[in-house]
DSSP file (Angstrom, degrees, kcal/mol; ACC not computed):
  #  RESIDUE AA STRUCTURE BP1 BP2  ACC     N-H-->O    O-->H-N    N-H-->O    O-->H-N    TCO  KAPPA ALPHA  PHI   PSI    X-CA   Y-CA   Z-CA
    1    1 A M              0   0    0      0, 0.0     2,-0.3     0, 0.0    73,-0.2   0.000 360.0 360.0 360.0 143.5   19.5   20.6   24.6
    2    2 A L  E     -A   73   0A   0     71,-2.8    71,-3.1    73,-0.1     2,-0.5  -0.933 360.0-132.8-130.9 153.5   16.4   19.4   22.7
    3    3 A Q  E     -A   72   0A   0     -2,-0.3     2,-0.4    69,-0.2    69,-0.2  -0.930  15.6-156.8-111.9 132.0   15.8   18.2   19.2
    4    4 A L  E     -A   71   0A   0     67,-3.2    67,-1.7    -2,-0.5     2,-0.4  -0.855   9.1-174.6-103.6 139.2   12.9   19.5   17.0
    5    5 A W  E     +A   70   0A   0     -2,-0.4     2,-0.3    65,-0.2    65,-0.2  -0.994   5.5 173.1-130.7 140.6   11.5   17.6   14.1
    6    6 A F  E     -A   69   0A   0     63,-2.3    63,-3.3    -2,-0.4     2,-0.7  -0.958  20.6-152.2-149.5 129.4    8.8   18.9   11.7
    7    7 A V  E     -A   68   0A   0     -2,-0.3     2,-0.7    61,-0.2    61,-0.2  -0.907  14.7-157.1-102.3 115.4    7.5   17.4    8.5
    8    8 A L  E     -A   67   0A   0     59,-3.4    59,-1.9    -2,-0.7     6,-0.1  -0.831  10.9-174.8 -96.1 113.4    6.2   20.1    6.2
    9    9 A D  S    S+     0   0    0     -2,-0.7    -1,-0.1    57,-0.2     3,-0.1   0.635  73.8  63.0 -84.0 -14.3    3.7   18.7    3.7
   10   10 A N    >   -     0   0    0      1,-0.1     3,-2.4    57,-0.1    -1,-0.2  -0.839  64.7-170.0-114.2  93.8    3.3   21.9    1.7
   11   11 A P  G >  S+     0   0    0      0, 0.0     3,-1.6     0, 0.0     4,-0.3   0.731  80.7  71.0 -57.4 -23.0    6.7   22.7    0.2
   12   12 A S  G 3  S+     0   0    0      1,-0.3     4,-0.2     2,-0.1     3,-0.2   0.685  95.2  55.1 -68.7 -14.7    5.5   26.2   -0.9
   13   13 A L  G <> S+     0   0    0     -3,-2.4     4,-2.5     1,-0.2    -1,-0.3   0.388  77.1 103.1 -94.7   3.1    5.6   27.2    2.8
   14   14 A L  H <> S+     0   0    0     -3,-1.6     4,-2.8     1,-0.2     5,-0.2   0.914  79.8  46.7 -56.1 -50.8    9.2   26.3    3.3
   15   15 A N  H  > S+     0   0    0     -4,-0.3     4,-2.2     1,-0.2    -1,-0.2   0.880 113.3  49.9 -62.1 -37.6   10.7   29.8    3.3
   16   16 A D  H  > S+     0   0    0     -4,-0.2     4,-2.2     2,-0.2    -1,-0.2   0.906 112.1  47.4 -66.9 -41.0    8.0   31.1    5.6
   17   17 A V  H  X S+     0   0    0     -4,-2.5     4,-2.7     2,-0.2     5,-0.2   0.917 111.3  51.1 -66.3 -42.4    8.6   28.2    8.1
   18   18 A L  H  X S+     0   0    0     -4,-2.8     4,-2.4    -5,-0.2    -2,-0.2   0.912 111.1  48.2 -60.8 -42.0   12.3   28.7    7.9
   19   19 A A  H  X S+     0   0    0     -4,-2.2     4,-2.8    -5,-0.2    -1,-0.2   0.904 111.2  51.0 -63.9 -40.9   11.9   32.4    8.7
   20   20 A A  H  X S+     0   0    0     -4,-2.2     4,-1.6     2,-0.2    -2,-0.2   0.918 111.4  47.1 -63.2 -44.1    9.5   31.6   11.6
   21   21 A W  H  <>S+     0   0    0     -4,-2.7     5,-2.5     2,-0.2     4,-0.3   0.918 113.3  48.5 -64.5 -42.7   12.0   29.2   13.1
   22   22 A T  H ><5S+     0   0    0     -4,-2.4     3,-1.5     1,-0.2    -2,-0.2   0.929 111.3  49.5 -63.1 -45.1   14.9   31.7   12.7
   23   23 A D  H 3<5S+     0   0    0     -4,-2.8    -1,-0.2     1,-0.3    -2,-0.2   0.798 106.7  57.6 -63.3 -28.3   12.8   34.5   14.3
   24   24 A A  T 3<5S-     0   0    0     -4,-1.6    -1,-0.3    -5,-0.2    -2,-0.2   0.478 130.5 -91.4 -83.1  -2.4   12.0   32.1   17.1
   25   25 A G  T < 5S+     0   0    0     -3,-1.5     2,-0.5    -4,-0.3    -3,-0.2   0.514  78.6 138.8 110.7   5.7   15.7   31.6   17.9
   26   26 A V      < +     0   0    0     -5,-2.5    -1,-0.3     1,-0.2     3,-0.1  -0.722  22.7 178.7 -85.0 129.1   16.7   28.6   15.9
   27   27 A R        +     0   0    0     -2,-0.5     2,-0.5    45,-0.3    -1,-0.2   0.781  65.6  40.4-101.9 -32.3   20.1   29.1   14.4
   28   28 A G        +     0   0    0     44,-0.3     2,-0.5     2,-0.0    44,-0.4  -0.966  63.5 176.4-124.6 119.3   20.9   25.8   12.5
   29   29 A I        -     0   0    0     -2,-0.5     2,-0.5    42,-0.1    42,-0.2  -0.980  15.4-154.4-124.5 127.0   18.1   24.0   10.6
   30   30 A T  E     -B   70   0A   0     40,-2.9    40,-2.1    -2,-0.5     2,-0.5  -0.863  11.6-159.7 -99.5 134.6   18.7   20.9    8.5
   31   31 A I  E     -B   69   0A   0     -2,-0.5     2,-0.4    38,-0.2    38,-0.2  -0.961   7.9-174.1-119.6 125.5   16.3   20.3    5.7
   32   32 A L  E     -B   68   0A   0     36,-2.8    36,-3.2    -2,-0.5     2,-0.5  -0.962  24.4-131.6-117.1 134.1   15.7   16.9    4.1
   33   33 A E  E     +B   67   0A   0     -2,-0.4     2,-0.3    34,-0.2    34,-0.2  -0.732  46.4 164.4 -78.2 130.9   13.5   16.3    1.1
   34   34 A S  E     -B   66   0A   0     32,-2.1    32,-2.9    -2,-0.5     2,-0.3  -0.899  29.6-158.6-145.3 168.7   11.4   13.3    2.1
   35   35 A T        -     0   0    0     -2,-0.3     2,-0.2    30,-0.2    29,-0.0  -0.953  22.7-117.5-145.1 164.1    8.3   11.3    1.3
   36   36 A G     >  -     0   0    0     -2,-0.3     4,-1.9     1,-0.1     3,-0.2  -0.574  27.3-107.9-104.6 167.5    6.0    9.0    3.2
   37   37 A V  H  > S+     0   0    0      1,-0.2     4,-2.8     2,-0.2     5,-0.2   0.839 115.7  59.6 -62.1 -34.4    5.2    5.4    2.9
   38   38 A H  H  > S+     0   0    0      1,-0.2     4,-2.4     2,-0.2    -1,-0.2   0.931 107.2  45.2 -62.0 -45.3    1.7    6.2    1.6
   39   39 A R  H  > S+     0   0    0      2,-0.2     4,-2.4     1,-0.2    -1,-0.2   0.892 113.5  50.2 -66.2 -38.5    3.0    8.1   -1.4
   40   40 A V  H  X S+     0   0    0     -4,-1.9     4,-2.4     2,-0.2    -2,-0.2   0.937 113.1  45.6 -64.8 -45.6    5.6    5.4   -2.1
   41   41 A R  H  X S+     0   0    0     -4,-2.8     4,-2.5     2,-0.2    -2,-0.2   0.887 112.5  51.2 -66.4 -38.0    3.0    2.6   -2.0
   42   42 A S  H  X S+     0   0    0     -4,-2.4     4,-1.7    -5,-0.2    -1,-0.2   0.927 112.3  46.5 -63.3 -44.5    0.5    4.7   -4.1
   43   43 A R  H  X S+     0   0    0     -4,-2.4     4,-1.7     1,-0.2    -2,-0.2   0.908 113.6  48.8 -64.3 -42.8    3.2    5.3   -6.7
   44   44 A T  H  X S+     0   0    0     -4,-2.4     4,-1.6     1,-0.2    -2,-0.2   0.899 108.3  53.0 -65.8 -41.6    4.3    1.6   -6.7
   45   45 A S  H  X S+     0   0    0     -4,-2.5     4,-0.7     1,-0.2    -1,-0.2   0.874 111.1  45.7 -66.7 -35.8    0.7    0.2   -7.0
   46   46 A T  H  < S+     0   0    0     -4,-1.7     3,-0.3     1,-0.2    -1,-0.2   0.834 111.5  52.4 -75.1 -30.4    0.0    2.4  -10.1
   47   47 A E  H  < S+     0   0    0     -4,-1.7    -2,-0.2     1,-0.2    -1,-0.2   0.787 104.2  57.9 -72.9 -25.7    3.3    1.5  -11.7
   48   48 A D  H  < S+     0   0    0     -4,-1.6    -1,-0.2    -5,-0.1    -2,-0.2   0.722  85.3  89.2 -76.2 -20.8    2.6   -2.2  -11.2
   49   49 A A  S >X S-     0   0    0     -4,-0.7     3,-1.3    -3,-0.3     4,-0.7  -0.688  72.9-147.7 -80.9 118.6   -0.7   -2.1  -13.2
   50   50 A P  G >4 S+     0   0    0      0, 0.0     3,-0.8     0, 0.0     4,-0.4   0.856  95.4  51.6 -57.3 -39.4    0.3   -2.7  -16.9
   51   51 A F  G 34 S+     0   0    0      1,-0.2     4,-0.3     2,-0.1     3,-0.1   0.704 111.6  48.3 -72.5 -17.1   -2.4   -0.5  -18.3
   52   52 A M  G <> S+     0   0    0     -3,-1.3     4,-3.1    -6,-0.2     5,-0.3   0.510  82.9  96.0 -96.7  -6.3   -1.4    2.4  -16.1
   53   53 A L  H <X S+     0   0    0     -3,-0.8     4,-1.8    -4,-0.7     5,-0.2   0.904  87.1  44.3 -54.6 -47.8    2.3    2.1  -16.9
   54   54 A G  H  > S+     0   0    0     -4,-0.4     4,-1.9     1,-0.2    -1,-0.2   0.890 115.0  49.4 -64.4 -39.0    2.3    4.8  -19.6
   55   55 A F  H  > S+     0   0    0     -4,-0.3     4,-2.7     2,-0.2    -2,-0.2   0.903 108.2  52.4 -68.0 -41.2    0.1    7.1  -17.5
   56   56 A S  H  X S+     0   0    0     -4,-3.1     4,-1.1     1,-0.2    -1,-0.2   0.894 111.2  47.3 -65.0 -36.9    2.3    6.8  -14.4
   57   57 A R  H  < S+     0   0    0     -4,-1.8    -1,-0.2    -5,-0.3    -2,-0.2   0.896 113.3  49.1 -67.4 -38.4    5.4    7.7  -16.5
   58   58 A L  H  < S+     0   0    0     -4,-1.9    -2,-0.2     1,-0.2    -1,-0.2   0.889 116.7  40.7 -66.5 -39.9    3.6   10.6  -18.0
   59   59 A L  H  < S+     0   0    0     -4,-2.7    -1,-0.2    -5,-0.1    -2,-0.2   0.579  87.2 116.0 -87.9 -10.4    2.3   12.0  -14.7
   60   60 A R     <  -     0   0    0     -4,-1.1     2,-0.3    -5,-0.2    -3,-0.0  -0.332  43.4-174.5 -63.6 137.7    5.5   11.4  -12.7
   61   61 A T        -     0   0    0      2,-0.2    -2,-0.1    -2,-0.0    -1,-0.0  -0.829  35.0-127.0-124.7 167.5    7.1   14.5  -11.4
   62   62 A D        +     0   0    0     -2,-0.3     2,-0.2     2,-0.1    -2,-0.1   0.331  68.4 126.8 -93.2   6.5   10.4   15.2   -9.6
   63   63 A Q        -     0   0    0      1,-0.1     2,-0.2     2,-0.0    -2,-0.2  -0.450  58.6-130.9 -69.2 134.0    8.5   17.1   -6.9
   64   64 A V        -     0   0    0     -2,-0.2   -29,-0.1     1,-0.1    -1,-0.1  -0.585   7.0-136.2 -83.6 146.2    9.2   15.8   -3.4
   65   65 A G  S    S+     0   0    0    -31,-0.3     2,-0.3    -2,-0.2   -30,-0.2   0.889  75.2   2.5 -70.6 -40.8    6.3   15.1   -1.2
   66   66 A H  E     - B   0  34A   0    -32,-2.9   -32,-2.1   -56,-0.1     2,-0.4  -0.866  54.8-133.2-139.8 167.8    7.6   16.7    2.0
   67   67 A H  E     -AB   8  33A   0    -59,-1.9   -59,-3.4    -2,-0.3     2,-0.6  -0.998  21.6-155.3-121.6 126.8   10.4   18.7    3.6
   68   68 A T  E     -AB   7  32A   0    -36,-3.2   -36,-2.8    -2,-0.4     2,-0.4  -0.911  12.8-167.4-102.8 122.7   11.6   17.3    7.0
   69   69 A L  E     +AB   6  31A   0    -63,-3.3   -63,-2.3    -2,-0.6     2,-0.3  -0.863   9.2 174.0-108.5 140.5   13.2   20.0    9.1
   70   70 A F  E     +AB   5  30A   0    -40,-2.1   -40,-2.9    -2,-0.4     2,-0.3  -0.997   2.7 165.3-145.8 153.8   15.2   19.3   12.3
   71   71 A A  E     -A    4   0A   0    -67,-1.7   -67,-3.2    -2,-0.3     2,-0.5  -0.985  32.6-122.5-157.2 155.8   17.2   21.4   14.7
   72   72 A V  E     -A    3   0A   0    -44,-0.4   -44,-0.3    -2,-0.3   -45,-0.3  -0.927  33.4-174.0-105.0 130.2   18.8   21.3   18.1
   73   73 A V  E     -A    2   0A   0    -71,-3.1   -71,-2.8    -2,-0.5   -47,-0.1  -0.824  29.9-121.8-124.6 163.7   17.7   24.0   20.5
   74   74 A R  S    S-     0   0    0     -2,-0.3     2,-0.3   -73,-0.2    -1,-0.1   0.828  78.9  -8.4 -78.7 -33.0   18.8   25.0   23.9
   75   75 A D  S >> S-     0   0    0    -74,-0.1     4,-1.5   -73,-0.1     3,-0.6  -0.948  71.1 -89.9-158.8 175.3   15.6   24.7   26.0
   76   76 A M  H 3> S+     0   0    0     -2,-0.3     4,-2.7     1,-0.2     5,-0.2   0.772 115.4  65.9 -65.6 -27.6   11.8   24.2   26.1
   77   77 A E  H 3> S+     0   0    0      1,-0.2     4,-2.0     2,-0.2    -1,-0.2   0.910 103.4  46.0 -61.3 -42.1   11.2   27.9   25.8
   78   78 A V  H <> S+     0   0    0     -3,-0.6     4,-2.7     2,-0.2    -1,-0.2   0.905 110.4  54.3 -66.9 -41.2   12.6   27.9   22.3
   79   79 A V  H  X S+     0   0    0     -4,-1.5     4,-2.6     1,-0.2    -2,-0.2   0.944 109.4  47.2 -56.5 -48.9   10.6   24.8   21.5
   80   80 A E  H  X S+     0   0    0     -4,-2.7     4,-2.2     1,-0.2    -1,-0.2   0.883 112.1  50.1 -62.3 -39.2    7.4   26.5   22.5
   81   81 A S  H  X S+     0   0    0     -4,-2.0     4,-2.5    -5,-0.2    -1,-0.2   0.902 111.4  48.9 -64.6 -41.0    8.3   29.6   20.5
   82   82 A V  H  X S+     0   0    0     -4,-2.7     4,-2.8     2,-0.2     5,-0.2   0.914 110.5  50.2 -66.4 -43.1    9.0   27.5   17.4
   83   83 A V  H  X S+     0   0    0     -4,-2.6     4,-2.4     2,-0.2    -2,-0.2   0.941 113.2  46.0 -60.8 -47.0    5.7   25.6   17.7
   84   84 A A  H  X S+     0   0    0     -4,-2.2     4,-1.4     1,-0.2    -2,-0.2   0.916 114.5  47.5 -62.1 -43.3    3.8   28.9   18.1
   85   85 A A  H  X S+     0   0    0     -4,-2.5     4,-0.9     1,-0.2    -1,-0.2   0.890 111.9  50.2 -65.8 -39.2    5.7   30.5   15.1
   86   86 A T  H >X S+     0   0    0     -4,-2.8     4,-2.9     1,-0.2     3,-0.8   0.906 107.0  54.3 -65.6 -41.9    5.1   27.4   13.0
   87   87 A E  H 3X S+     0   0    0     -4,-2.4     4,-1.9     1,-0.3    -1,-0.2   0.822 101.2  59.7 -63.2 -30.5    1.4   27.3   13.7
   88   88 A K  H 3< S+     0   0    0     -4,-1.4    -1,-0.3    -5,-0.2    -2,-0.2   0.822 114.5  37.0 -64.8 -29.0    1.1   30.9   12.5
   89   89 A V  H << S+     0   0    0     -4,-0.9    -2,-0.2    -3,-0.8    -1,-0.2   0.903 133.7  19.6 -87.3 -47.3    2.4   29.8    9.2
   90   90 A V  H  < S-     0   0    0     -4,-2.9    -3,-0.2     1,-0.3     2,-0.2   0.571 103.0-117.6-105.6 -10.8    0.8   26.3    8.7
   91   91 A G     <  -     0   0    0     -4,-1.9    -1,-0.3    -5,-0.4    -2,-0.2  -0.515  66.3  -6.2  97.7-174.2   -2.1   26.3   11.1
   92   92 A D              0   0    0     -2,-0.2    -4,-0.0     1,-0.1     0, 0.0  -0.213 360.0 360.0 -58.2 139.9   -2.7   24.1   14.1
   93   93 A L              0   0    0    -10,-0.1    -1,-0.1     0, 0.0    -2,-0.0   0.403 360.0 360.0 -96.7 360.0   -0.2   21.2   14.6
């Protein structure tokens, strides 16, 4: 058994990636809404600036930065199929 992890930076591609993984043989996929340290630090630094406080509140959205997908698959053949299928959706990894 092997574990696959993938961080999808473009949430609009989520359904296409899920379909690609399913078509490649993955049966159970866990999806986590996530963000990276760069986005957290960027958000914190603008909120710390007093003159930007009003702007950061105004511009804040509830949109998540990433989706992190993970799954357990049976063998390397499935991993290779998933990587190829994912690249068809998102481009080179």
